[in-house]
N, C-alpha and C positions, 0 to 999 in steps of 0.2 A: 347596850346597842340593840335596837330592835331588829328582828329578822326582816329583810326586805321582801317585798311582794306580799302575797297573802298565802294562807295555808292551802288554798284550793289550786291556785295557779301562780306559783312563785315565778318571778323573773329569773331565769337561769343565770344570766350574766351578773345581776346584782347579788344573787345567792353565792356565786363563785367568789366575787369580790369580798363579800361578808365573811365567808369561810377563810379566805386568804388572810384577811385582817385579824380575825380571831386567832389563827395559828401564828401569825407574825407576833402578836402580842404575847403569846404563850411560849414562844420559841426558847426563851431563856430558862424555862423550868420544865419544858416538855418531857425531857428524859426522866425526870423524877417520877412522873406518872406511871411510866412503865414498871418501875420497881415497886411503887406503892400500891397501885390499884390493879394492875393487869399481869402479875407474875405468871399465872398459869397460862393465860391466853397467849402472851408473847413468847413465853418459853415453849409452848406447844407449836406455835408457828415456826420458830427456829428449828425445832426437832423435825417437823415435816419438810421444811425446805432442805435441811442438811441430809435427812434420811431418805427422802423420796424424790424431791424435785431435782436436786443437783446430780444424783447418780444417773438420771435419765438424760443428762446433757453431755455433749462431747467436752473434753477438757478445754478450758479457755474460751468456751462459747460466748458470744455476745448476748448479754441479758439486760432487759429493761426492767427497772424496779419502779413501778407506777405508784405514786403516793409515797415516796421514799421517806418523807418526814425528816428526822434527824439522822437518817442513814443506818438504822439498826440492821435491817436486812441487806442493805446495799453493802455494808462492811462485811457481812457474812459471805456474800458472793465474791467480793474483792479478795478477801483473805483465802478463799478457796481457789483463787486463780482465774476466775471468770472475768471477762471484759465487760464490766457492769457500768451502766449509766442509770442514774436515778433522776426522776423528775418529781416535782411537787409544785403545787400552786402557791405555796407560801415561801416567799423570799427569805423570811426569817429562819424557817426550818432548813432550807437549803444552805444558808450560811453556816448554821451549826453543823450540818452534815459534812460540808467540805472542810470546815475547820478541824473536825474530829478525825477525818480521814487524811488530812494533809494534802489534798489534791482537789481539783475541780472535777469531781466525778459526778456531781449532782447539779442540776440546773432547774430554773423556774420554767414550768410549762403547764399548760392546760391539758389534761389527759384526753379531752375531747378533740383537741387539735394538735396532734403530735408533730413535731418539727423534723421527723425522720422519714426516710424513704421506706416504702413497703419492703419487707424482707431484710431490714437492717439488723434484726435480732433473731437469735435462734429460739428465744423464750422470753415470755413476759411474766413478771411476778407482780401481783397486787394483793399482798397478804397483810391483813390487819388494817387496810386503808378504807375499807368500805363498811 
């Protein structure tokens, strides 16, 4: 599948759709990449979230996980007792995340157009998504 737009001025909406489609296609095997290719990166991200980010928040605080993917960090926040909501542009990844967590904690959303009121969250995490 060719990347939409051109390399100088890509069409942002087409690029978002392209990225969502690519991650939808990979959603069934996405978690295998974390263990195979990125053990240091994602392990380090989890250490930083648990060791530095979470301790700075009040217990049970509402947290938004932007680019939640299959819910790796979303689950980390949930298991630590935070009121977490995950968003991702890929419906396939969101389905995997919600299936793994046994709840509708994650939803499909464009990070550039959030469906939440200002001040809805005490903190926002976007770790490993950019």
